[in-house]
N, C-alpha and C positions, 0 to 999 in steps of 0.2 A: 320764469329762467330757461328752463327747458325749452319752449317754443323759440325763446330766442336762438338757443343753440341750435334744435334743430333746421332752423332758416339760415344761420350759420352756417352751416354745413353744405347744406344747398346752395346756396350763395357761391360757396367755392368749389364746389364741385361745377358749378355754369361757367366760373370762368378755366377753371381747368377744360372743358368740353371746349368752349370758344377755343381757345390755344391749340388742341390735339383736333377735333372733329370734324371744324367747320369748314374746313378748305374743299374747294368743290372739285369733285372726286373726277378726275377724266380715265377712261375705261381704255387701256390696253387689248387689252381683253373683254367682250361684252359679254357678261356672262347671262346665260337663260332666265335664271331667278337668284330672287335676292330680299332681303330685308330695307324699312328706310324707317332707320331712327334720329330724334334731334333729342334736346336737353327736357324733355318733359318726360318722355320714358326712363332718361336716368335722374330725374326729381324723384318719379314714384318708386324705382326701385332702391334712392336711397332713404326715402323716407320708409318703403318698407323695411330695412334694415334695422333702422334707428328705431322700430317697435321689438325688436330681438325678438320677435313671434314666428319658427319656424316650419309651421305648416301651413295651409290654409284660415287666412284668417280676415278680418275687414275689408283686405281691396279684394278677394275676392271674391266673396258677398257682395261686393257691389257690382264688381266685372257680370258675375251671374245674374245677378237681376239687371243690371243694363244691357246685355248681350240679350236676354230674354226679351225683353223693351224696343231692342231696334230690329230685333224679328219680328217679333207680334206674337209671341208665343206664351203659354203659361209658366213650364220649365224651363232651365236651363243648369245641365251641372259640367262641371269643366271637369278633365282629365290628365293625365300626362301625357296624351299623343292623340292626335287623330287615329293613329290605327288601334290605341285602347278604348277610345269611342266608338269604334266599327266592332271590337270584340262583347262591349256590353253591351249596344244594341241590339245584338244577333244573341247572345248568351240570355238576354233581357227576357225574350220571348221562348224560352225552354224553361222561365219559373214555372214551378207547381201552381202559383196564385194565379194563374190565367186560365185553370182547368180545360175544358176539352177544346180552349183554342191554343194549347201550349205546345210548340215545339217538340217533338218526339223522336228519339234516335233515329234515324234511316227517313225522314220526312227530307221533304224536295225544297229548295231553294232558289229561284231563277238569277241568275247572272250571267255576265260576260267575262270573256278571258280575254278581251283587248281592256286592260290597266291595269290597279295597282292592285299588288299581292293583297295586301291586307285588307280586301274588300272582299274577295275569296276564302282565305285563309281561317277568319271564325264561321263558316260554313262545315268547314272540314274538323276544324279543331271540336267542334261542337256533336259532332257523329251526325250531321246533315249528310246529304245529298248535292251538291252543286249542280243546277242543270244549265249548259251555256247557250246562250242564244245569240246568234247574228248583229252586226252593229251595221250601222249605215255607212257609207264613207260622204263625208262632208262634213256631217255633223260628229259621226265617231260617237254619238250615242246608239243605244240598243236600237234595234230594228222593230218597233212596238206591234207591226202587223205580224212577227212570225211570233210574240210574246203569246197566246194563245195554245195555238197549238200543242205548243210545250206544257201545256199545263196537264195535270192526272190530277187521281183521287189522292196521291198522298202530296202534292205541292201545298205550300205552306204560307211563303212567302214570297215576298220578291225584292232582292238586294242590287241596289245598283247606285253607281255612280253619275254624276253631271260631269261628262266627261270634258276637261280643262279651262271648265269655267261656262260652257255651254248646255244649258236645259234641255233634260229631255222632256216630251210630251209626258210631263204627271197628269194631265186631265184624264189621257185618255188609258194610260196606266193604272191610275185608281179605278178606273171605270172599270175595267176587264178586273181589278183586285174583289172591288165591291161585289162583282157576280159570282164570283169564285171564293169570298169569305181570306182572304189573302193581306196577309202583312207587308208594309213596305216599311223599308227601309230605305231611305234618302241619302247618300254616301255625297257631303256636298264639301270635303276637305277641301275640292278644289276651285270650288264653286261660291264662296260667302257673297253676297251680296246680289248677286244672278234673280232673275226674275223669271215667270210664265203668268201672264195674266195678271202682275200684278202681285202675286205672291211669291215672297223670294224661297231661293231653294233652300228644301229641308222642313220646310214647315206645311207641306200638304200631307205628308205620308204620314204613319205611324210615331215614325223615328227619325231626325235629322243630327247626321254628323261632320263636326268641323276638325281642320286642323289648323293650327297655330305653329307651325314650326318656321323657321325664316325665312324660307323660300314662297310662304303662302301670302294670302292677302293680308294680313294682319299676324304678327308672330307673340310668341311670348319665350322667346328659345326654342323647347319643346312644350309640348301641350297638346290641349285640343277641347275638347265639348260634344258634347251628347243634348239633345232639344225635343221637347215633345207636347203636346196637348194634354195628354193622357196621364193623369196623375196617377192612377194604379202603377204605367207603367216606369211614371217618374221615382217611385218609391221601391220599383224593384232595382231599378238601372242606379239608385244610390246606395242600395243594397250590396251589391256586385261590386261597386267600386270600390266601398269602404269594408272589406274584408266579409263582405257575406254575410253581417250582423243586421239584427232584425232591429235592431236601435237605430234612430235616425238623428240622435242629438248630433249638433255638429262639434268639432274639437275646439274642447276648454268646456264643454256646457256639459249639464247631465241632466234627466230627469224632466226631458220634453215633453213627453206623455202624460207624467204626470201616474203613471203607475211601475216605474220602477223595479218595486219589489212586488206586485201584487198581482204577479202574471204566472199562469201555468201555459209554457208551450213544450212542444214534443213530449218527450219523453222526462225531463227536466222536472227537479221539483216543485212546490208551489213557492215564489216569489225570489226563484233564479234569477238574478241580478240582468235584468233588460239588455244592458250594455255590456254583455257576455251573453247572450243567446243571437246564434246562428241561423238564418231561415235560408241560405244561400249557398254554394262552390264558389265562394267571391276573395277578390285581390285586392289588391292596394294601389290604385292608380287615381289618387288624387295629385293636385301639383301645392306648389309652397306660394306665400304671398308676394315675392319677389316678382312672379310670374305673372299674375293676377296685375300686381303695380304696373309691370312693363305693357300688358294686353289694355288696359284700362285707355293707355294713353294712345296707345293704336288704335280704339274702338273709336274715339274720337275724330279722327283722321279718315276711317274707312271711306266713308261718299267719298272724297276728296282720291284717296288710293284706286277706288273704283272708277270715278269718271276718268285717271289718267290711264286706267289701262284698258279701256274704252275706244280715248282718242290713239292710244297708239296701235291700237289693233286697228283700226278705221285705216290709220296713216298708212300702216305696214299693207293693207289689203290694196290702197289706191297705188302704193310704189309698185306691187309684183302684178298689177291687174293687165301687162300686159304680156304675162308669163302663162296667160292660162292654156297657152297650146301644150303646155309639158308639165305644168303644177296643178293642182287642185287645190282651191284656197279656202279657208274653211265656211262651212254654211249655218243659217240660223234660223231656227224654224219661225215661223209665225206667231205671234204672240209672246215670244221670248227675248230678253233683253240678257245679251250675257254680259257673264265677269270675267274677263279672261285673264286665268292661270298662264300660260301660253300662247303661243300663233302656230295651229297646226298647218304644217304644209305635206300635199303627198305629190311625188313624182306621179305621175300616169304613166303605164306600160307601155306605150310608144312614143316613151323619148328616150334621144339616143344617149343617156347615161340614166342612173342607177341613183338612188336614193344615198347607198353607200357611198358613191364618189363624189357628191353632192355634199354630204356630212362632212366628209375628210377635209374638203376644198373650205368650208366653212369653219370648220376648226382648225386649220392651218395658218387662216388668214384674218385669227383673232374673233369670231363670232361662235358662242357657245350654242350646242346643240344638246337635245335633250329627245330620248326614244316617246312613245306611247307607252311608256312604264314597260310592263311584260311582255309588250307586242302579241304575241297567241302564249299564254300561260299555260295551255297544255305543252308544250314544246320546251318549257323550262326545266332542267333536270329538277327540281323537287318533284314535278309530276313522274316525269320519266323514269324517275330514280325509286319512286314508290307507288302503291297500288291503292289508290283512290278511287272510290266507287263514283259514278259523274253518268250523268246521261246528256245529249247535246240536242239540242229542238227535241222532236218526238222520236227520238232514238230510243231502245232498250238499254236500263242498265251495263256500262261498261267500265275497265279498270284504263285507267290512265295509262301504269306502264306497258297495257296491250294493245294502245295505240295504234293504226296504222294511218298512213297515207291516205288512205278511201276515207278512214273519220275524220283526219283533218278536214277533207275538203267539205265536212258538212257545215263550215266556219270559211266561207273565203273570203267574205269582206275583213275577218279577222286575221287573214291570213295576209290578206293584201295590206292592211295595215302594218303589220311588222318587217313586212320586204319592202314597204314604199313610202311610210308615214313618220316624220318626225316634226318636233318643235324650237321655236325658237324663241327668244324672250321680249316680253313688251312690259313688264313690272315697272310701278311709279319712278324708280331711280333712272327707269331711259327717257332721252329725249329724243328731236330728230336728229341730231349728230350720229346716234349710237343707231336707230334706224335706217338714215339711210346708209351707213355703213353695209348694214345687214342688206338691204337692197340691194347695194353697188357690187358688194362681195357675188351674189345669188346672181345680177346678170353679167358679172363678166365671165361666171363659172359656165354661165348655157351659152352665153356668147361664143366662148371658147369651145365647147362643145359640137356647137350649131356650127361649126365654122368648120372644125376640122375634117 
């Protein structure tokens, strides 16, 4: 009877879905990003609701297993956001369980200033020093040739993102990391499914992170994941995600280790309940089974989503190829296969118009645009209004609220990105109609500026 009633509820939901959501969407305004859901996500979420299980459960277990299998890694842990995934990844490297390799207060982490804030924020939140290296124009990734000169004896990690789904040269960075004993965190929040020499983004370094916000490659609403092939790191990340406890039992289970009342840790009495023993300063950053249920349906569609993003980016590049006197279109390194989050465009300095003018024209004419996130994060109010210790390239340490224009000039390409770069949408819900409109609006604007 239970199975019959469960199927009846899902069947009724399908009728509702077909009545409400199946009409083809026409875009009056073309979003730069968005989600693509169907009845499968709704059925899964209803199935999870009927379980009446209010935290991570069977759907989460299956998603973590399937996600790790898709990426080809040993371990995957879900989190409540990609930003939380980044926080956990960096915080895990400060664990005392790592011995001499742990990151300590004042240690340095190489990163970039042209990206999303929560790639950089965990460095500062953990009392570490961000070292900013400039980016390349075209790929918009870190300039690998400048990394080694930024390394000092205090440098302990590299924490950077694959920009908008375009992979950086992970093999070269891993070579540098190996020679200097550096940890690598790959922020793949915008790059799920991208590959470099056959390896998926987030799987080559020590830790990879992902976001499942509605704008990303797959979604569970709010959510993210951390992956690693290092079992010790996996246990540390799980501890920090789950309140910092030493116990690794899943919700609803007890005594997985078979030593719940037979250990002595810290200065606690022998036999103190392992379920309430804490080895890290942790958080509660888990997801619900509803989220995992949605993501499981999305994961099945991921290969098609990636293929559509790649086709859309290729089509838009072809449509704009006659405008390279004015625009810089995205570039991909040899051996890389990008999984485009968005389509990056830079306005050349010699163009007879500015990025601001083009962006405002696109928005006015129904084409959504986005900045490359923070642009130059060092110019953002949070850095100007606070005294953050940092370095730029191979400079001496400096404070963020004391930076001068001469200091900013140490990152010329980052400032170029802030002033000249933006992106438009190529996500799977968009088709040739929307991409043709995007191209047409850009062409109309440039022709009008050229002839004025």
